N, C-alpha and C positions, 0 to 999 in steps of 0.2 A: 482694225474694228470698223466696222458700221455702224455710222453715228445718223442718226436720223433726227431731222429738223423740220418743225411745217411753221411759217413764215407768212406774211403778207406780200404780194407779187411786187417787186422793181419790176424798172425799166431793163430792159434788157432779158427777160420771162420768154417775151413773144414767140420766140425762137422754137423754146423746147415743149412750149407748151400748145403750139402749133401743131409738133411732129405727134404730141400727142393725141389730139383731137384728134388727127388724120390718120395715126392708130385706132383710135377708137371706131372711127367711120370704118375701117377695115375691118373691123373684128366686125362691126352690126351688120355691115353689110353683107359680110360671109353667112351670116345666120337667115336676116332676113333682107334680099336687093330691092325686093318692090316697095319698102319702106326708107330702108337707109343709104343711104351714099359716103363713099370718099370725100369731104370738103376738098376744094379747089386749092394749088397751094399758092396758088400765086398770090400776094399781098397778104395772104393768109396771118404770118409774124403780126407782120405794120396794125394789120386790122386788129388782133388780138392783143398788141400793145396799145391803143390807143382804147379797146374797151378800157383795159387795166387801169389806166390812165385815168380814164371820163369818173372810173364809181370808185377810185383808190380813197377817195376823199370825202363820200358817203359813209352814215354810219348806218344806214340800210343794207347794205350789198356787201358781200365777205369776199374777199380770191384770194383765194388761198395758193402756195402750193410746199408740195414734199418735196425737200432735200434729201439725198443720201450722198457721203461723202462729197457733197458741194454742188452735187448736179442735180437739176430738176427731175422729177421722178412720178411726179404726182399732183394733180388741179383740181380745184374742187372752187365753183360759185353759187352761190347762195344769195340769197334776199329779205328782209327778216319784211315780215308783214303784220301791220297794226289790225286790233278789231277793230271791225267796221258796225256804221249804226246802225243800219238794217240785221245786223243779226240775227236777232230774236222774228224774222221773217223769214229767217233763211232755213234751208235746208241741212246742211250739215252744223254741227253744232260746235266743230272748231274754230268757225269764225267770232263766235266771240272771244277766241283768247288770240294772243300775239302765236303768231306760226315761225318756224323758219322753211324756206321749200330751197332746196336742192337743183338749181341752175341747169349744173352740168357736174361731171365727175369721171376725171380720167384718171388713168395710173401706166405708166408705158409699160410693155409687154414683156419684156424683162422683167418686173417686177411682179408684173397680175403672175408669171407664171411661179416666181419661185413663191411668192405665197399664197398658193391653191397646191402647191409641192408640201407643205407641211402637213403634220398629223393635227 
C-alpha cells in the first residue's frame, strides 16, 4: 500500500531534494531553454542541506518534503510575509494582509507522471 507523508525537512534530505531540483530544471529547460537551466550537480545536495538547516528554526519559512513509502518524492519551500506598514500607499491590496509566497515546488518525475495520468 502506498503511504504519503508530508513532513519538515531533516538532515539527509539534500540529495533527494537536489535530484528533484535538477529534474525541475530539466523539465523547465526543455520548455524554455532561454529562461531555465539545469542546476549544476556539484555541491547542490550540500547547498540544499545548508539551506534547510539555516531555515529549519525560522517560523516564517516553511520547508517540507513529501514521502511515498519512505522515499522523498516532493518538496516545497515557502515564506510567510507579514503586512507592511506602508500598505495603504501600495498598489497591491494584499500587502496589508499576511501572505504566503511559494518560493519553490518540486515533484519527482515519476510522481508527476503518475499524478497527471489520473482521470
